[in-house]
VMD Tcl script that draws the C-alpha trace (Angstrom):
set ca {
  {-2.97 73.24 3.82}
  {-1.62 70.44 5.77}
  {-2.92 70.08 9.41}
  {0.38 69.48 11.38}
  {-1.49 68.89 14.31}
  {-3.31 65.76 12.56}
  {-0.10 64.79 10.86}
  {1.66 64.42 14.16}
  {-1.34 62.60 15.86}
  {-1.44 60.16 12.81}
  {2.15 59.36 13.36}
  {2.60 55.50 13.58}
  {5.56 53.35 13.91}
  {5.38 49.80 15.10}
  {4.07 50.21 18.92}
  {4.43 54.08 18.75}
  {0.96 55.65 17.85}
  {-1.32 58.28 19.75}
  {-3.35 55.58 21.32}
  {-0.27 53.70 22.64}
  {1.19 57.18 24.09}
  {4.07 56.82 21.70}
  {5.33 54.45 24.20}
  {8.74 53.42 22.83}
  {9.59 56.87 21.75}
  {9.00 58.27 25.39}
  {10.93 55.26 26.80}
  {13.93 56.05 24.76}
  {13.89 59.80 24.93}
  {14.02 59.40 28.75}
  {16.78 56.69 28.37}
  {19.19 58.74 26.42}
  {18.19 62.06 28.30}
  {19.19 60.30 31.52}
  {22.29 58.61 29.91}
  {23.51 62.03 28.86}
  {23.31 63.48 32.37}
  {25.14 60.44 34.08}
  {27.64 58.60 32.51}
  {27.37 59.38 28.63}
  {25.40 57.92 25.77}
  {26.57 54.45 25.09}
  {26.78 51.79 22.33}
  {24.03 50.01 23.92}
  {21.94 52.91 23.67}
  {22.75 53.04 19.89}
  {21.52 49.44 19.52}
  {18.06 50.14 21.11}
  {17.71 52.94 18.76}
  {18.63 50.73 15.97}
  {16.29 48.05 17.27}
  {13.39 50.46 17.42}
  {14.21 51.53 13.84}
  {14.32 47.99 12.64}
  {17.78 48.25 11.45}
  {18.71 44.66 10.13}
  {21.44 43.11 12.56}
  {21.86 45.83 15.25}
  {24.19 43.58 16.96}
  {26.65 43.99 14.29}
  {27.08 47.67 15.12}
  {30.66 48.14 16.57}
  {32.07 51.18 18.38}
  {33.29 52.60 21.58}
  {31.36 51.45 24.75}
  {30.71 55.01 25.25}
  {29.96 56.94 22.06}
  {29.40 60.40 23.62}
  {30.74 61.79 26.47}
  {28.54 63.05 29.57}
  {26.82 66.30 29.30}
  {27.20 66.39 25.42}
  {23.72 67.90 25.09}
  {22.59 68.97 28.66}
  {24.09 70.65 31.71}
  {24.04 69.58 35.30}
  {20.64 71.03 35.64}
  {19.05 69.33 32.64}
  {19.08 72.29 30.36}
  {20.00 72.13 26.77}
  {23.45 73.66 26.12}
  {23.51 76.87 24.00}
  {26.35 75.47 21.64}
  {24.01 72.48 20.68}
  {21.47 74.93 19.54}
  {24.25 77.22 17.52}
  {26.44 74.05 16.24}
  {24.28 70.90 16.29}
  {26.51 69.17 13.93}
  {29.44 68.76 16.49}
  {27.87 65.81 18.20}
  {27.42 63.98 14.83}
  {31.32 64.44 14.37}
  {31.92 62.82 17.51}
  {29.46 60.02 16.91}
  {31.13 59.19 13.50}
  {34.47 58.86 15.40}
  {33.16 56.58 17.96}
  {30.96 54.21 16.18}
  {33.19 52.30 13.56}
  {30.79 50.25 11.51}
  {27.00 49.16 11.17}
  {25.13 52.31 10.90}
  {24.87 55.16 8.35}
  {23.03 58.69 8.29}
  {19.42 57.61 8.94}
  {20.71 56.05 12.23}
  {23.25 58.61 13.20}
  {20.30 61.21 12.93}
  {18.10 58.94 15.22}
  {20.71 58.94 17.92}
  {20.73 62.85 17.97}
  {16.87 63.05 17.53}
  {16.40 60.81 20.69}
  {19.01 62.70 22.58}
  {17.85 66.32 22.19}
  {14.49 66.37 20.24}
  {13.98 70.07 20.71}
  {17.11 70.71 18.40}
  {16.99 67.48 16.10}
  {14.63 65.29 13.99}
  {15.57 61.86 12.26}
  {16.13 61.87 8.39}
  {15.42 58.44 6.76}
  {14.64 57.16 3.26}
  {10.94 58.22 3.17}
  {11.66 61.99 4.10}
  {14.38 62.05 1.33}
  {12.48 60.29 -1.30}
  {9.77 62.97 -0.90}
  {11.67 65.98 0.22}
  {15.13 65.35 -1.52}
  {16.44 63.49 -4.45}
  {16.88 60.06 -6.07}
  {13.36 58.74 -6.28}
  {11.53 61.02 -9.16}
  {8.38 58.90 -8.86}
  {7.79 59.90 -5.27}
  {9.54 63.32 -4.94}
  {6.97 66.15 -4.33}
  {9.20 68.89 -2.66}
  {12.69 70.00 -3.58}
  {13.81 70.91 -0.19}
  {17.04 68.95 0.29}
  {20.20 68.14 -1.81}
  {20.35 64.84 0.27}
  {19.69 61.70 -2.13}
  {18.83 58.30 -1.55}
  {19.99 55.18 -3.93}
  {18.68 51.88 -4.49}
  {20.74 48.93 -3.22}
  {22.60 46.54 -5.79}
  {19.31 44.30 -6.06}
  {17.06 47.16 -6.60}
  {14.91 46.00 -3.41}
  {15.86 48.75 -0.64}
  {16.49 52.45 -0.41}
  {19.36 53.69 1.67}
  {21.00 57.20 2.09}
  {24.65 56.95 0.98}
  {27.05 58.10 3.58}
  {29.79 59.08 0.85}
  {27.81 61.47 -0.73}
  {28.98 65.08 -0.83}
  {25.74 66.30 0.63}
  {26.40 64.53 3.92}
  {26.31 65.85 6.79}
  {25.74 69.36 5.25}
  {22.45 68.22 3.86}
  {21.44 67.23 7.51}
  {22.13 70.60 8.88}
  {19.62 72.00 6.08}
  {17.15 69.38 7.34}
  {17.62 70.79 10.76}
  {17.17 74.21 9.55}
  {13.74 73.37 7.82}
  {12.49 71.53 10.99}
  {13.43 74.32 13.35}
  {11.54 76.80 10.79}
  {8.53 74.91 11.05}
  {8.80 74.75 14.71}
  {8.98 78.44 15.07}
  {6.21 79.32 12.49}
  {3.46 76.79 13.97}
  {1.23 78.02 16.63}
  {1.91 76.41 20.08}
  {-0.79 73.66 19.54}
  {1.06 70.51 19.06}
  {-0.76 67.77 20.55}
  {1.65 66.43 23.19}
  {0.81 63.83 25.19}
  {1.05 64.57 29.11}
  {3.94 61.87 29.96}
  {6.27 63.93 27.66}
  {5.59 67.39 29.53}
  {5.58 65.54 32.82}
  {9.18 64.07 32.18}
  {10.38 67.50 30.89}
  {10.80 66.37 27.43}
  {8.38 68.91 26.12}
  {6.83 72.28 26.74}
  {3.36 71.62 26.33}
  {2.01 72.75 22.87}
  {5.51 74.12 21.92}
  {6.72 72.40 18.55}
  {10.23 70.55 18.68}
  {12.23 69.77 15.64}
  {11.35 65.88 16.50}
  {7.59 66.66 16.59}
  {7.88 68.58 13.04}
  {9.66 65.61 11.83}
  {7.07 63.08 13.00}
  {4.24 64.96 11.22}
  {6.52 65.18 7.96}
  {6.97 61.55 8.24}
  {3.37 60.83 8.23}
  {3.03 63.10 5.14}
  {5.94 61.35 3.29}
  {4.71 58.08 4.28}
  {1.19 58.77 2.85}
  {2.76 60.25 -0.37}
  {4.70 56.79 -0.74}
  {2.20 54.42 0.35}
  {-0.97 55.99 -1.76}
  {1.04 56.51 -4.95}
  {0.30 53.20 -6.20}
  {4.21 53.17 -7.67}
  {6.42 50.34 -5.93}
  {10.08 50.50 -6.49}
  {12.15 49.22 -3.44}
  {11.57 49.14 0.32}
  {12.66 51.58 2.95}
  {15.16 50.42 5.41}
  {13.11 51.13 8.34}
  {12.16 54.12 10.51}
}
mol new
graphics top color blue
foreach p $ca { graphics top sphere $p radius 0.5 }
foreach p [lrange $ca 0 end-1] q [lrange $ca 1 end] { graphics top cylinder $p $q radius 0.2 }
display resetview
C-alpha cells in the first residue's frame, strides 16, 4: 500500500518541495484566495499560475481582465460556499467563457486548484497517462476516461479540450480526490504556514493535497519505467 503522507512530502515541482515550504504554492494560494474575496480572479492571476506550471508562452493567454467574479468561491467571511462543493464545475464554465485562448484543460484545472484547494486538484498529462487513457506504456490504473494525445511531432503530451470526456472526466477526477480525502486519516503533513493562513485544517486532507501525492506517484511511474515517449507539458 502506498504511503500518501510520504508521497505528499516527496512532491517536487521547481521551487516547490517540502524543504522550501512549498513556497510558490503557498504564495499562489494566498494570492488567489485574497483576490476572490476582493475584486475577483484576474487574467494576471491566470498568467502567474501558467508561469508556475511552465506553460510555454503564458503571455499569449487572452481573456477578460477579470476571469471570475468576486466571491465565486468564498463568502465575505472567507468560508467556502456550499454551492462550490455541490457544483464544482460551474466556475469552470465561467472560466471557459472569459479566457479566450492560450490554455486548455490542464491550466483551467490549475486555476481552480489554487482558488479552492479543499475542493479541487489539478489534472495534467502525467496524471492522465497513469490513471487515464492514451499512453498504454505508462497506464497503471483505469480510473479515468480522460485521454492524452501526442502532438503532431510526437514530442509532447497534451489533454485535448475537444474530447467528449472534458469536462465530465474532470468532475470524475474531483470525485476520486474527494473520496481519498475522506478516507485518509487526518495525518497529512501540512506545513504550519498553510494552517496559519487558513488554507488548511491541520492534518485534514484536501483534494489538492491528494492530487500532489498522486502526482508524485505518477511521476515515479513515468520516470522509472525506462520508456521514453514524448514529454509532459509542465505541471
